[in-house]
C-alpha positions as a Markdown table, in Angstrom:
| # | Residue | x | y | z |
|---|---|---|---|---|
| 1 | Unk | -4.0 | -20.7 | -0.8 |
| 2 | Unk | -6.8 | -18.7 | 0.5 |
| 3 | Unk | -7.2 | -14.7 | 1.2 |
| 4 | Unk | -7.1 | -14.5 | 4.5 |
| 5 | Unk | -10.7 | -12.5 | 5.2 |
| 6 | Unk | -10.0 | -9.6 | 7.6 |
| 7 | Unk | -12.6 | -6.4 | 9.3 |
| 8 | Unk | -10.8 | -3.5 | 6.5 |
| 9 | Unk | -9.8 | -6.2 | 3.9 |
| 10 | Unk | -12.0 | -5.5 | 0.6 |
| 11 | Unk | -13.1 | -9.6 | -0.8 |
| 12 | Unk | -11.7 | -11.4 | -3.1 |
| 13 | Unk | -13.2 | -11.7 | -6.3 |
| 14 | Unk | -11.0 | -12.9 | -8.8 |
| 15 | Unk | -7.7 | -11.7 | -10.3 |
| 16 | Unk | -4.1 | -12.4 | -8.0 |
| 17 | Unk | -4.3 | -11.8 | -3.8 |
| 18 | Unk | -1.4 | -11.6 | -1.5 |
| 19 | Unk | -1.1 | -11.7 | 2.4 |
| 20 | Unk | 2.0 | -9.7 | 3.6 |
| 21 | Unk | 2.7 | -10.5 | 7.3 |
| 22 | Unk | 5.5 | -9.7 | 9.5 |
| 23 | Unk | 5.0 | -9.8 | 12.8 |
| 24 | Unk | 8.1 | -9.4 | 15.6 |
| 25 | Unk | 7.9 | -10.0 | 19.9 |
| 26 | Unk | 8.0 | -7.6 | 22.6 |
| 27 | Unk | 8.5 | -7.8 | 26.0 |
| 28 | Unk | 4.1 | -6.4 | 27.8 |
| 29 | Unk | 6.2 | -3.3 | 29.3 |
| 30 | Unk | 7.5 | -2.0 | 25.5 |
| 31 | Unk | 4.4 | -2.7 | 23.3 |
| 32 | Unk | 2.5 | 0.7 | 23.9 |
| 33 | Unk | 6.0 | 2.6 | 23.2 |
| 34 | Unk | 6.9 | 0.7 | 20.5 |
| 35 | Unk | 3.6 | 0.9 | 18.9 |
| 36 | Unk | 3.5 | 4.7 | 18.9 |
| 37 | Unk | 6.7 | 4.7 | 16.7 |
| 38 | Unk | 4.9 | 2.0 | 14.4 |
| 39 | Unk | 1.6 | 4.8 | 14.0 |
| 40 | Unk | 4.0 | 7.7 | 13.2 |
| 41 | Unk | 5.9 | 5.3 | 11.2 |
| 42 | Unk | 2.7 | 3.8 | 9.1 |
| 43 | Unk | 1.3 | 7.5 | 9.0 |
| 44 | Unk | 4.4 | 9.0 | 7.4 |
| 45 | Unk | 3.4 | 7.4 | 3.9 |
| 46 | Unk | 6.8 | 9.9 | 2.2 |
| 47 | Unk | 9.3 | 9.0 | 4.0 |
| 48 | Unk | 8.2 | 4.6 | 3.8 |
| 49 | Unk | 10.5 | 4.7 | 1.0 |
| 50 | Unk | 13.1 | 6.1 | 3.6 |
| 51 | Unk | 12.5 | 2.6 | 5.7 |
| 52 | Unk | 13.2 | 0.0 | 3.5 |
| 53 | Unk | 15.5 | 1.5 | 1.4 |
| 54 | Unk | 16.0 | 2.5 | -2.0 |
| 55 | Unk | 16.1 | -0.4 | -4.0 |
| 56 | Unk | 12.0 | -0.5 | -2.6 |
| 57 | Unk | 9.5 | 2.4 | -4.0 |
| 58 | Unk | 8.9 | 5.6 | -3.1 |
| 59 | Unk | 5.6 | 7.1 | -2.3 |
| 60 | Unk | 4.7 | 10.4 | -1.9 |
| 61 | Unk | 1.2 | 11.8 | -0.2 |
| 62 | Unk | -1.4 | 13.9 | -2.5 |
| 63 | Unk | -4.6 | 15.9 | -1.1 |
| 64 | Unk | -7.3 | 15.5 | -3.1 |
| 65 | Unk | -6.4 | 17.9 | -6.1 |
| 66 | Unk | -2.9 | 17.0 | -6.1 |
| 67 | Unk | -0.8 | 18.8 | -4.4 |
| 68 | Unk | 1.8 | 17.2 | -2.9 |
| 69 | Unk | 1.2 | 17.0 | 1.5 |
| 70 | Unk | 4.0 | 16.5 | 4.5 |
| 71 | Unk | 0.7 | 14.8 | 7.1 |
| 72 | Unk | -1.1 | 12.6 | 8.1 |
| 73 | Unk | -2.9 | 11.3 | 5.5 |
| 74 | Unk | -6.6 | 11.2 | 4.8 |
| 75 | Unk | -9.5 | 9.2 | 2.7 |
| 76 | Unk | -10.2 | 11.0 | 0.1 |
| 77 | Unk | -6.2 | 11.6 | -1.2 |
| 78 | Unk | -3.7 | 10.6 | -3.3 |
| 79 | Unk | -1.3 | 7.9 | -3.2 |
| 80 | Unk | 2.0 | 8.8 | -6.2 |
| 81 | Unk | 4.1 | 5.6 | -6.5 |
| 82 | Unk | 8.1 | 6.1 | -8.5 |
| 83 | Unk | 8.6 | 1.9 | -8.9 |
| 84 | Unk | 12.2 | 0.6 | -10.0 |
| 85 | Unk | 11.9 | 0.5 | -13.7 |
| 86 | Unk | 9.3 | 2.0 | -16.0 |
| 87 | Unk | 6.5 | 3.8 | -15.3 |
| 88 | Unk | 3.3 | 5.2 | -16.6 |
| 89 | Unk | 4.2 | 7.2 | -19.7 |
| 90 | Unk | 0.9 | 8.8 | -19.4 |
| 91 | Unk | 1.2 | 9.9 | -16.0 |
| 92 | Unk | 5.2 | 10.9 | -16.4 |
| 93 | Unk | 6.0 | 7.5 | -15.1 |
| 94 | Unk | 4.3 | 7.6 | -11.4 |
| 95 | Unk | 1.7 | 5.3 | -10.7 |
| 96 | Unk | -1.2 | 5.7 | -8.5 |
| 97 | Unk | -3.4 | 5.3 | -5.3 |
| 98 | Unk | -6.6 | 6.8 | -4.0 |
| 99 | Unk | -6.9 | 6.3 | 0.3 |
| 100 | Unk | -10.9 | 5.2 | -0.3 |
| 101 | Unk | -10.5 | 4.6 | 3.7 |
| 102 | Unk | -9.0 | 4.6 | 7.1 |
| 103 | Unk | -10.3 | 2.0 | 9.6 |
| 104 | Unk | -9.0 | 2.2 | 13.4 |
| 105 | Unk | -10.2 | -1.6 | 15.6 |
| 106 | Unk | -9.3 | -1.7 | 19.5 |
| 107 | Unk | -11.1 | -4.2 | 22.6 |
| 108 | Unk | -8.8 | -5.0 | 25.6 |
| 109 | Unk | -6.5 | -7.2 | 24.7 |
| 110 | Unk | -5.4 | -5.7 | 20.8 |
| 111 | Unk | -5.0 | -2.4 | 18.0 |
| 112 | Unk | -5.1 | -2.2 | 14.7 |
| 113 | Unk | -5.1 | 0.4 | 12.1 |
| 114 | Unk | -5.6 | 0.2 | 8.8 |
| 115 | Unk | -5.4 | 2.3 | 5.1 |
| 116 | Unk | -7.3 | 1.4 | 2.0 |
| 117 | Unk | -5.6 | 2.0 | -1.3 |
| 118 | Unk | -7.3 | 1.8 | -4.6 |
| 119 | Unk | -5.8 | 2.3 | -8.9 |
| 120 | Unk | -7.1 | 6.0 | -9.5 |
| 121 | Unk | -6.7 | 8.4 | -12.2 |
| 122 | Unk | -3.3 | 10.8 | -12.1 |
| 123 | Unk | -5.2 | 14.2 | -10.0 |
| 124 | Unk | -3.1 | 15.4 | -11.9 |
| 125 | Unk | -4.6 | 15.5 | -15.3 |
| 126 | Unk | -7.9 | 16.5 | -14.5 |
| 127 | Unk | -7.8 | 16.0 | -18.7 |
| 128 | Unk | -7.5 | 12.3 | -18.9 |
| 129 | Unk | -10.3 | 9.6 | -17.3 |
| 130 | Unk | -8.1 | 6.6 | -17.3 |
| 131 | Unk | -6.8 | 4.7 | -14.1 |
| 132 | Unk | -2.8 | 6.1 | -13.4 |
| 133 | Unk | -1.8 | 2.0 | -12.6 |
| 134 | Unk | -0.3 | -1.3 | -13.5 |
| 135 | Unk | -3.3 | -2.9 | -12.0 |
| 136 | Unk | -7.0 | -2.0 | -13.3 |
| 137 | Unk | -9.4 | 0.1 | -10.7 |
| 138 | Unk | -11.4 | -2.5 | -8.8 |
| 139 | Unk | -7.4 | -4.1 | -7.4 |
| 140 | Unk | -7.3 | -2.8 | -4.1 |
| 141 | Unk | -4.3 | -2.9 | -1.2 |
| 142 | Unk | -4.7 | -2.2 | 3.2 |
| 143 | Unk | -2.1 | -1.5 | 4.9 |
| 144 | Unk | -2.7 | -2.5 | 8.6 |
| 145 | Unk | -0.5 | -2.7 | 11.5 |
| 146 | Unk | -1.6 | -3.9 | 14.6 |
| 147 | Unk | -0.7 | -5.0 | 18.1 |
| 148 | Unk | -1.3 | -7.2 | 20.8 |
| 149 | Unk | -0.4 | -8.6 | 23.8 |
| 150 | Unk | 2.6 | -9.4 | 23.2 |
| 151 | Unk | 3.9 | -9.2 | 19.6 |
| 152 | Unk | 3.4 | -5.6 | 16.3 |
| 153 | Unk | 2.5 | -6.5 | 13.7 |
| 154 | Unk | 2.9 | -5.0 | 10.2 |
| 155 | Unk | 1.5 | -6.1 | 6.7 |
| 156 | Unk | -0.3 | -5.9 | 3.4 |
| 157 | Unk | -3.3 | -7.4 | 1.9 |
| 158 | Unk | -3.7 | -7.1 | -2.4 |
| 159 | Unk | -6.9 | -7.9 | -4.1 |
| 160 | Unk | -8.1 | -8.7 | -7.3 |
| 161 | Unk | -5.0 | -7.5 | -8.9 |
| 162 | Unk | -5.5 | -8.1 | -12.6 |
| 163 | Unk | -3.8 | -5.8 | -14.9 |
| 164 | Unk | -4.7 | -2.2 | -16.4 |
| 165 | Unk | -5.8 | -2.7 | -19.5 |
| 166 | Unk | -7.2 | 0.6 | -20.1 |
| 167 | Unk | -4.2 | 3.5 | -21.2 |
| 168 | Unk | -2.2 | 3.5 | -24.6 |
| 169 | Unk | -0.1 | 0.0 | -26.4 |
| 170 | Unk | 2.8 | 0.6 | -24.8 |
| 171 | Unk | 1.6 | 0.8 | -20.9 |
| 172 | Unk | -0.6 | -1.6 | -21.2 |
| 173 | Unk | 2.1 | -4.2 | -22.3 |
| 174 | Unk | 4.2 | -2.8 | -19.7 |
| 175 | Unk | 1.6 | -3.0 | -16.8 |
| 176 | Unk | 1.1 | -6.9 | -17.9 |
| 177 | Unk | 4.3 | -6.7 | -17.0 |
| 178 | Unk | 4.6 | -5.7 | -13.4 |
| 179 | Unk | 1.1 | -7.1 | -12.7 |
| 180 | Unk | 1.8 | -10.7 | -14.1 |
| 181 | Unk | 5.3 | -10.5 | -12.1 |
| 182 | Unk | 3.3 | -9.1 | -9.1 |
| 183 | Unk | 0.7 | -11.7 | -8.7 |
| 184 | Unk | 3.4 | -14.4 | -9.2 |
| 185 | Unk | 5.2 | -13.0 | -6.3 |
| 186 | Unk | 6.9 | -10.3 | -7.1 |
| 187 | Unk | 5.6 | -7.7 | -5.2 |
| 188 | Unk | 5.2 | -9.8 | -2.2 |
| 189 | Unk | 8.8 | -10.1 | -2.1 |
| 190 | Unk | 8.7 | -6.2 | -2.3 |
| 191 | Unk | 5.9 | -5.2 | 0.1 |
| 192 | Unk | 7.7 | -7.7 | 2.6 |
| 193 | Unk | 10.5 | -5.1 | 3.0 |
| 194 | Unk | 8.8 | -2.8 | 4.1 |
| 195 | Unk | 6.7 | -4.4 | 6.5 |
| 196 | Unk | 9.4 | -5.4 | 8.4 |
| 197 | Unk | 11.4 | -2.2 | 8.0 |
| 198 | Unk | 8.3 | -0.8 | 9.8 |
| 199 | Unk | 9.2 | -3.6 | 12.9 |
| 200 | Unk | 12.3 | -3.1 | 12.9 |
| 201 | Unk | 13.5 | -0.7 | 15.4 |
| 202 | Unk | 17.5 | -1.4 | 16.3 |
């Protein structure tokens, strides 16, 4: 399998990757209305868990200083992730990513929005420079929603996924276990749950 090459998605260079996509066809007259709902869901990071269910990870948006916020995300913000199971001990059980890019594309027939995140330090711990995530700093996740003339799509594209070895011994073991599971397809199943839920308007 070869990773898709898409505008706004970092190039795949090494490690694992995934292309997780959900697509739903609608009557053309409903596309604008449904896409507005999708955009609201997409930019409500703190609500992602409520769309996909309690078994999924919980996401909380924080500003550049590490303070929790309830607004649309901005470049430079952080997202605190609470995945089921043991978390990063040094980061008090959480994983952290930083929003490095937010892009918007539009032409006569389509429109898309993307948010790219990379593993980051814990912004609430000013004394630590360690990446507080099970993937290394080279990894990325790009979330994209898009509309065409007759369908909506929600997707997550993971790139350059390698275990984070720059951590304490027990965290390294935990990072390897989660990262290997992710690269074997477990993460794709979980992301599919989120992308499907974004498009569930019933």
